[in-house]
C-alpha positions in Angstrom: 64.5 89.7 183.2 68.2 90.5 183.0 67.7 92.7 180.0 65.0 94.5 181.9 67.3 95.0 184.9 70.1 96.2 182.7 67.8 98.7 181.0 66.6 99.9 184.4 70.2 100.3 185.6 71.0 102.3 182.5 68.0 104.5 183.1 68.9 105.0 186.8 72.5 105.8 185.9 71.4 108.4 183.3 69.1 109.9 185.8 71.8 110.1 188.4 74.2 111.8 185.9 71.5 114.3 185.0 70.6 115.0 188.6 74.3 115.4 189.6 74.8 117.9 186.7 71.7 119.8 187.9 73.0 119.9 191.4 76.4 121.2 190.3 74.7 124.0 188.3 72.5 125.0 191.2 75.5 124.9 193.5 77.4 127.2 191.1 74.5 129.6 190.9 74.4 129.7 194.7 78.1 130.3 195.0 78.0 133.2 192.5 75.0 134.6 194.5 76.9 134.4 197.7 79.8 136.3 196.2 77.4 139.0 194.9 75.8 139.1 198.3 79.1 139.6 200.0 80.1 142.3 197.6 76.8 144.1 198.0 76.9 143.8 201.8 80.4 145.5 201.8 79.1 148.2 199.4 76.1 148.7 201.7 78.3 149.1 204.7 80.3 151.8 203.0 77.2 153.5 201.7 75.7 153.6 205.2 78.8 155.4 206.5 78.7 157.8 203.6 75.0 158.6 204.2 75.8 159.4 207.9 78.7 161.6 206.8 76.7 163.5 204.2 73.8 164.0 206.6 76.2 165.6 209.1 77.7 167.7 206.3 74.2 168.8 205.3 73.2 169.7 208.8 76.4 171.8 209.2 75.8 173.6 205.8 72.2 174.2 206.8 73.3 176.0 209.9 75.9 178.0 208.0 73.3 178.9 205.3 70.8 180.2 207.9 73.5 182.3 209.5 74.5 183.7 206.1 70.9 184.5 205.2 70.5 186.3 208.5 73.7 188.3 207.8 72.5 189.1 204.3 69.1 190.3 205.7 70.9 192.6 208.2 73.2 194.0 205.4 70.2 194.6 203.1 68.2 196.2 205.9 71.0 198.7 206.7 72.6 198.8 203.2 73.5 202.5 203.7 75.9 201.5 206.5 77.8 199.0 204.3 80.0 199.3 201.3 79.1 197.8 198.0 81.8 195.2 198.4 80.5 194.1 201.8 77.0 193.7 200.4 78.3 191.7 197.4 80.4 189.5 199.7 77.4 188.7 201.9 75.3 187.9 198.9 78.0 185.7 197.3 78.6 183.8 200.6 74.9 183.1 201.0 74.5 182.0 197.4 77.6 179.7 197.6 76.3 178.1 200.8 72.9 177.5 199.3 74.4 175.9 196.2 76.6 173.6 198.4 73.6 172.7 200.6 71.5 171.7 197.5 74.4 169.7 196.1 74.8 167.9 199.5 71.1 167.2 199.8 71.1 165.8 196.2 74.1 163.6 197.1 72.3 162.4 200.2 69.2 161.6 198.2 71.2 159.6 195.6 73.1 157.7 198.3 69.8 156.8 200.1 68.3 155.6 196.8 71.4 153.5 196.1 71.3 152.1 199.6 67.6 151.2 199.3 68.3 149.6 195.9 71.1 147.5 197.4 69.0 146.4 200.3 66.2 145.2 197.9 68.8 143.3 195.9 70.2 141.7 199.0 66.7 140.5 200.0 66.2 139.1 196.5 69.5 137.3 196.7 68.6 135.9 200.1 65.4 134.5 198.7 67.2 133.0 195.7 69.8 131.4 198.0 67.0 130.0 200.2 65.4 128.5 197.1 68.8 127.2 195.8 69.6 125.6 199.1 66.1 123.9 199.1 66.8 122.6 195.6 70.2 121.3 196.6 68.6 119.5 199.5 65.9 118.0 197.3 68.4 116.9 194.7 70.7 115.3 197.4 67.7 113.3 198.7 66.9 112.2 195.2 70.5 111.2 194.5 70.7 109.2 197.7 67.4 107.6 196.9 68.6 106.6 193.4 72.2 105.8 194.2 72.0 104.0 197.6 68.6 103.3 198.9 66.6 102.3 195.8 67.0 98.5 196.4 66.2 98.8 200.1 63.2 100.9 199.4 62.1 98.4 196.8 62.3 95.5 199.3 60.1 97.5 201.8 57.6 99.0 199.3 56.4 96.7 196.5 53.8 98.9 195.0 55.0 101.7 192.6 52.5 104.2 194.0 53.7 103.6 197.6 57.3 104.2 196.4 56.3 107.5 195.0 54.4 108.5 198.1 57.4 107.5 200.3 59.9 109.5 198.4 57.6 112.6 198.4 57.0 112.4 202.1 60.8 112.3 202.7 61.3 115.4 200.5 58.3 117.2 202.0 59.5 116.5 205.6 63.0 117.6 204.7 61.7 120.8 203.1 59.4 121.5 206.0 62.3 121.2 208.4 64.4 123.6 206.3 61.5 126.1 206.2 61.0 125.8 209.9 64.7 126.4 210.6 64.8 129.2 208.1 61.8 130.9 209.7 63.3 130.6 213.2 66.6 132.0 212.0 64.9 134.9 210.2 62.4 135.7 212.9 65.0 135.2 215.7 68.8 135.7 215.3 68.7 137.4 211.9 66.1 140.0 213.1 68.0 140.6 216.3 71.3 141.1 214.4 69.7 143.5 212.1 68.3 145.5 215.1 71.8 145.3 216.7 73.3 146.8 213.6 70.8 149.7 213.6 71.3 150.3 217.3 75.1 150.4 216.9 74.6 153.1 214.2 72.5 155.1 216.7 75.2 154.6 219.4 77.9 155.9 216.9 75.9 159.0 216.0 74.9 159.7 219.6 78.5 159.4 220.7 79.7 161.7 218.0 77.2 164.3 219.0 78.7 164.2 222.5 75.6 162.7 224.3 77.7 160.1 226.3 74.8 159.2 228.7 72.5 158.3 225.8 75.2 156.4 224.0 76.0 154.3 227.2 72.3 153.6 227.7 71.9 152.5 224.1 75.0 150.2 224.4 73.3 148.5 227.4 70.3 147.8 225.1 72.7 146.4 222.4 74.3 144.2 225.0 71.0 142.8 226.1 69.9 142.2 222.5 73.2 140.3 221.9 72.5 138.1 224.9 69.0 137.3 223.7 70.4 136.5 220.2 73.0 134.2 221.6 70.3 132.4 223.7 68.1 132.0 220.6 70.9 130.5 218.6 71.7 128.1 221.3 68.1 127.1 221.5 67.9 126.4 217.8 71.1 124.3 217.9 69.7 122.4 220.8 66.4 121.8 218.9 68.4 120.3 216.0 70.0 117.6 218.1 70.3 117.7 221.9 73.7 116.1 222.8 72.3 115.3 226.2 70.1 112.6 224.6 73.1 110.5 223.8 75.1 111.2 227.0 72.4 111.3 229.7 69.3 109.6 228.3 65.7 110.5 227.7 64.4 111.8 231.0 67.4 114.2 231.8 67.1 115.5 228.2 63.4 116.2 228.6 64.1 118.0 231.9 66.8 120.1 230.3 64.6 120.9 227.4 61.7 122.1 229.6 64.2 124.1 231.7 65.2 126.0 228.5 61.6 127.1 228.2 61.1 128.1 231.8 62.0 131.7 231.3 58.9 132.2 229.0 56.6 129.3 230.0 56.7 128.7 233.8 53.8 126.3 233.8 55.3 123.2 232.2 55.2 120.3 234.6 57.0 117.0 234.0 56.1 113.8 235.9 57.6 110.4 235.2 58.0 106.8 236.3 60.9 104.8 234.8 63.3 101.9 235.3 67.0 102.6 235.5 67.6 100.8 232.2 68.3 103.0 229.2 66.1 102.6 226.1 67.4 101.9 222.7 68.5 105.1 220.9 65.7 104.8 218.3 63.1 104.9 221.1 64.7 107.8 223.0 65.1 109.9 219.9 61.5 109.2 218.8 60.0 109.9 222.2 62.0 113.1 222.7 60.9 114.4 219.3 57.2 113.4 220.0 57.2 115.2 223.4 59.1 118.2 221.9 56.6 118.6 219.0 53.6 118.3 221.4 55.1 121.0 223.7 55.9 123.3 220.8 52.3 122.8 219.4 50.9 123.7 222.7 53.0 126.9 223.0 52.9 128.2 219.5 49.5 127.1 218.2 47.3 126.4 221.2 48.8 129.4 223.2 48.6 127.3 226.3 49.5 128.8 229.7 49.8 125.3 231.4 51.3 122.2 230.0 51.7 118.8 231.7 54.0 116.0 230.4 53.6 112.5 231.9 56.0 109.7 231.0 55.7 106.1 232.2 58.5 103.7 231.0 57.7 100.0 231.7 59.5 96.8 230.8 57.3 96.2 227.7 56.0 99.6 226.7 56.3 103.4 227.0 53.3 105.6 227.7 53.4 109.4 227.3 50.5 111.9 227.8 50.9 115.6 227.0 48.0 117.9 228.0 47.5 121.6 227.7 44.9 124.2 228.6 45.2 126.0 225.2 42.5 127.0 222.8 42.2 123.6 221.2 40.8 122.9 217.8 38.0 121.3 216.0 39.1 117.8 215.0 36.5 117.5 212.3 38.1 120.3 210.3 41.1 119.0 208.3 44.0 121.4 208.1 46.4 121.3 205.1 50.1 120.7 205.5 49.9 119.6 209.2 53.5 118.4 208.9 54.0 118.3 212.7 51.1 115.9 213.3 51.9 113.9 210.2 55.5 113.5 211.4 54.3 112.4 214.9 52.1 109.7 213.4 54.9 108.5 211.2 57.3 108.2 214.1 54.8 106.2 216.1 53.9 104.0 213.2 57.6 103.1 212.5 57.9 101.9 216.1 54.6 100.0 215.9 52.9 102.2 218.5 49.6 104.2 218.7 49.0 107.9 219.0 45.7 109.6 219.9 45.1 113.3 219.8 42.0 114.6 221.5 41.0 118.2 221.4 38.0 120.6 221.5 37.8 124.3 220.8 38.4 126.2 224.0 39.0 122.9 226.0 42.7 122.2 225.4 44.4 119.3 223.8 45.6 115.9 224.9 48.2 113.8 223.1 48.4 110.1 224.2 51.2 107.9 222.9 51.8 104.2 223.6 54.9 102.5 222.1 55.8 98.8 222.6 59.4 98.0 223.5 61.0 95.2 221.7 63.6 93.4 223.9 66.7 92.3 221.8 69.1 89.7 222.9 72.7 90.9 223.5 71.5 94.5 223.4 
């Protein structure tokens, strides 16, 4: 048995070293990619300024060329009134301006092509960084599993298949949360910031053309977009871990969370009955996440216009019911990768509770949760 344990320890140590080395390599690749991203972003900013400058130069040359052509036309039309030198001068000026205009247009075309190429490379690097960060997260979980939690997991899960399933669920949940956060950042603040950057270029060009009123109006739009972006960033930070949960408790945190949604979803109603005694942190965190997930499902997936949250905290149990008037779903049809619902079931199972989800197409959804409260001495 000791020999077996020693062999197992050796295998685990070798695995840990291999995984650590892989993590370092992925991290180095990510760092090099970030440096390249920063360099290309700086080059892109310079190129964007150059493109604007070349466009303005081309517009000016185009105007001069048109005037020169008109002058040449008039000289040719009344050639007998002009000397040969004047005719030649008009022709040379027109030819010179046309040549400069063609060169400027070619330069603009090349700069645009270079700009587009850099934008594509930046998108590719962003995708690679996202994959690298996902890999680092997975590797960190595996390292922690191997280095710290392996004995504790072994005590809880005796069957090898259950061990594997447990590890995979942890990794899948972690990756799903990363994907969710990445999608929210991409669709929210990142998209807004990109729009702000484009708008700022429009402001700059409008101001340079002397259209002050349009520039001021555009600046108001930019200011509004910045406010919306800041609100979205604060909402994402709040979703990650609301500090009010530790400071104020479950009910004030739920109220505050619902208040943050009021601007877009006015029909979220919260009713509760509770004792003055605070619940243990494990219960408060789990219940907040369960209610939060139910509300988000009702808003995003069910497209509900009315949501009701009822919470009843008693001495020996907590009951929560979340109902909505959304489009509902057919419970007989199994959907793949329903991580939100899986996570809800897992949270309730850990606390020894029960969860029931009832829904019909076109008839809304009801989520019913019952969690027993274990009273601990000296708590």
